[in-house]
N, C-alpha and C positions, 0 to 999 in steps of 0.2 A: 426259147420254147415254142415249138411249131404248132401244138394243139391248142385249141380254143380254151381258155380259162373262163369258166362260167361263173359269174358272181351276180347273177340277176334272177335268183331263185324266188323272190316274191312275185315276180312276173309269171314264171313257170318253173317247175322243177323237172329234172330228167326222169324218165320213167324207170322205175326199179326193175331190173331184169326179171326178178321173180314175179312181178306184176305182169310182165309181158308174156311169161311162160304160162301163167294162169289164164290169160285171155286167149292165147292162140288156138285151143281146141274150139272156141266159140266163134272163131273167125273161119274155121275150116269145117270140120265135121259135124259139130253140134250147132248147126245153123237154124235149127227149127224155131218157130215163132212160140215164145213161152205161153201165149195165150191159147194155143191149139190143145185140144184135149186127147190127142193121140199120145202114144207112149214117148215119141221123140219130144213133143212139146212138153209133156209132163217132166221129163228129165231136165230139160233146160230151165223150166219153171222152179224145179226143186233147187237149182244152182243159184237162181235169182233170190230166192228165198233166204238161201245160206248168206249170200252177199249182203242182203238187207240187214240180216242179224249181226254180221261183222261190222257193219257201219254203226248200227245201233249201240253195239257194245263199246265201241270207241267213244262214244259221247254219253253213255249211261242212259240211253233211251230204250223204249220198247220198239221192236221191229216194225209194228204197225203204225209208228209215228214217224217213219222215214219215207219221204217222197222223192223219187229220183227225178232229176231234171237234167238239162243240158249243161248246166253249170250254175255258178252262184249268182250271176246276173238274172238268169231267168227265175231262180229260187226267190231272189229279193223282189222282182216284179210281181210274182205271184203273191208273196206274203203281203206286201204293202198295198197294192192295188186290191187284192182279195179282201184284206180286212177293211180297207176304206169303203169298199162297196157293201160288204156284208153287215158292217155296223154303223152305217151313215145315219141310222135313225137315232143312235146315241149322240153322235157328233161328227163334225167333219174337221177335227183338228189333230195335227200330228206334230210331234216333237222329235227333232233329230239334231245332229251336230254339224257344224259348218265344215268339219274335216272328213265327212264320210267319203266312201267311194262313190264315183259318178253313178254307178248303178243305183245307189240310194238317192242321191242328190237329184238326178235327172228324173227319176221316178216321182219323186216329191214335186218337182217343178211341173210335170205333166198333171198331177192331181190339183195343183194350184190353179192350172189353166181351165179346170172344169169345176171349179167352186169350192175346193178344200183349202183350208189355211194350214200353213206350215210354219212353225218356229224353229229357227236355225241357231243352235246354241254356240257361243264363242268358246274358245279355249284359251288356257294360259300360255305362257311363253314355252312351255314344255309340250303342249298339245294335249293337255289333260282337261277335263271338265270339272267345273265347280259343282259339287253335290247339292248346295243350297240353290243354285241357279237352275240345276235340272228340276228339282222339286217345285220351285216357284213357276216354272214354265208350264206345268201340267195344270189344266183346267177341268172344269166339270164335264165340258165337251170334248176332252181329249181322248181319242180311241187307241193311240199307239204312241209309245216311246221306242224309237229305233237307234240304238247306239253300237257302233262298230267295236268289236272286242279288242282286236289289234290292229293299229293303223298300218296300212300297207306301205307307206312312205317313210315313216320314222320309227315304226315299231312300238310305239307306246301302247301300254295296256290299260285299258279303262276298267274302272270298278264296276263292272256289270252286275255283279251280285247285289250291290247296294242299289244300283239303278232299277233293277227288277223289282226289288223290295219297295222302292218309293213308288214305281208305276202301279203296282198292285194295291198298295194302300190307298192311292188316289183313283182307283177304278179303271186303269188303262191296261192294255196289253203291253208286253215288253218283247222286243225282237232284237236280236243281235246278228250283224253280219260277222260271222266268225271265219271267214275265208282264210285268214292268215293264222288262225289259232288252231283249228282242228288238224289233228295229226302232229302238231308241234307242242301243244300244251296239254296236260291232263285235263279233260272236260267231263263234268257230270251235270247234265241238264237240270237235275232235280236239286242238286246242291246250289247251283247257280240261280235257279228259279226262273229260267227263261221260258218263254211260251213258244217262241218261234226262233230257229237258228239256221242260217244259210251257210253253205260250204261248197267246195269245189275240189274235184279229185286231183287235178293237176298241180295243186299247191303242196301235195304231200306224197310226190313221186307216183301218183296214178295217172291215168290218161286224160287227155283233153276231152271236151265234149260231154263230160259227165260230172254231175254235182248233185246237191240234194238240199232238202229242207226238213228240218225237225219241226213237226207241228203237234204241239201237246194234245193229246187225246185223253187226258185224265183231269179229273177235278183236283183242285177247285178252279183252275184257270184253263179249262179246256177251250180251245179256239177252233173256229171253222172258217177260214177264209173262203171267199166266193172263188170258184174255179174260173181260170181264164181260158183254157182250151176244153173243148167239148168233142166228142166223137164216140169213143168206144168205152168209156168209163174206166180206163186204165188208171192205175195209182190212185185208187179210191176215189176216182172221180175228178181228182185235182188236175191231172195231166194226161188227157187222152192221146193216144199215139202209140205204135208198136214200140216196145221197150229197146233200148240200146243196150243189148245182152252183153256184147264184149266189154263195153265200157262199165256196166254194172259189176260185172266179174272183177274187172280191174279195180274199181274203187273199193270193192269189198276186200280184195287181197291187200291193196294199199293200207286199208284201215286195220286189217289184222297184223300186218307188219309194224305199223306205227304203234299200235297198242303194246307190242312186245319190246319195242326198241326206243321208245319215246324218251326214256331217262337217259339211256347211253348216248343217244343223239345230241341231247341238250348239252351234256358235259363235253363232248368232243367238239361240237360246232361252236359253243361259246368260248372255248379256249382259243380256237382260231380267230374268231371275231374279235376278242379282246386284244389279241396279239396284233392283228391288223390295225385295230383302232388306235391302240397306244402308239404304234409306229406313225401312223398318218398324222396324229395330232401334234406330233413333233415337228411337223412342217410348219414354217412361220405363216401367220395369219389364217389359222384354220380353227374351226370350232364344231362341236356336235350339235346337230339338230335333234331335238327330242329329250326326253328324260334319261339321265345317266344311268339309272337302275331299273326304273319301271317300264321296261320295255322287253320285246322278244329278244331271245339271245342270239338270233342270226342276223340282225340288222343293225347297220351302222350308216347314218346319214350325216354326211360331212360337208361343211361349206369350205371351199378353197377360195378365199378372197382374191379377187384380181384375176380369176381364171374361168372362162366361160365353160359351163358344163358340157355344152355340145362339143366345144373344141377339145375338151378332155377325152370325151368318149371316142371321138374320131382318132385322137392321138394315141390311144392305148390300142396298139395293133393286137389282134388275137385275144383281146380281153373284153368280156361282156359285163358292163355295169349299166347303171340307169340313172336318169335325172328325175324320176318320179313314176307315176303310175303307167304301166303298160297300156292301160285302157284309155289314157288320155294323151298318148305320146305324140299324137298328130297335132295338138294344140301348141301355139306359140307363147300363150300366157305363162306366167310363172306359176309354180305349183300353188294350188289353193290351200293345200295343208300348210305350207311354210308361210304364205302370206297371212293366214289365219292366226299363225303364231307371232305376228308382228314382225316377221322378217321382211326387210325392204326388198324391192325387186331384185337388185343387184345381188344381194345374198342368196335369193332363191335361185337366180340364174346361174349361180356358182356352186350349187350343191349337187352332190353325187350320192346316190343310194348303193350301198353294197349290201347284198343279201347272200348268205352263205348256205350250202347245203351239206349233207353228210358225205358227199362225193368230193368235196374240196380237200386239198392237201396243204401242208406247211410249205412245201416247194412252190405251190402255185401263189400262196400269200407272199412269200418272199419275192417272187418275180413280179408280182403286181406292185409291191412297195417300191421296188427299185424302178420299174418303168414309170410309175405315177409320179415320183419325185422329178424325173427328168422332164416329163410332160409339163407339170406345173411350173418348174423353172423357166422352161422355154416360152411358155404362154405369158408369164409375168414379165419376162424381158421384152416382150413385144408391146407392152402397154406403154 
């Protein structure tokens, strides 16, 4: 097979052609600044408003609760740093999980360097948090509990509805990094009870460089982080700067598509994922990382004992898979998610993440299985 087989969709998804078509006019003739009050600017601003509503509808929010950012990393920084500074009079304690994305962990480490205290919760062998430990970690001076909805490396789904309930009962705000969940799982922020939710467009077939933050603007848990960027008062004062209109139109269209196709995508993608996983686990000395059922339907993280993950990736010609988070791929340490699950370094170094999309086919999966078996056999014979 000559074409690239792309199975690294948790790093980024391909752009849906319908999203590109929606964006193109705003890269060409509809180029006006949406903040301008002439007719051209007003027309573009109307399109931005529609995109904001499309995103809000996808997660059950109000349009005025959606703040556009450059992506989930910026959204997470705005949320955590903004809450830390705005509510420091109440306390300087934050609770999160040891398996969070680096955007959360590194932000928390920064806050520790300027006087905040952070509790990093451990996970079990499946990568899941213990509810009692979460509750015990929240103190009177805790201002924020931040737990990832779906883990980007192993796909496990945390019980964020219960965690939000615990946080509120103990007087803290609850935030979730939902980057791997938005557009893939049905989400309603009111049902989940979250106060802040971060996401990124390129994880659900939208463009790169655009993401957002749901900030609850309604009682009883209305929250108002301190802004990090100042200038023109854009995005309700949270993020000053000229809006990325093509990106906003793109994420809006991607949200609209996801809302209509999310159930069908789940069925077709999970069928392929399960077929891939059952075939690979037949290879000798392999096992699944993560929970067998409580995880996202497109992710399979598998350890191939005795075969180095980097060597596997190199050996799979024209096939894109991953050995962890794309945002930390330049690091040589083993995956912090897998080591937190009590995986030894050799197992972590031998693990591959397969993440599928709606654009993958059975033919591609069969080709991968065949090639991977050959690569594993070759690598093990060299040990």
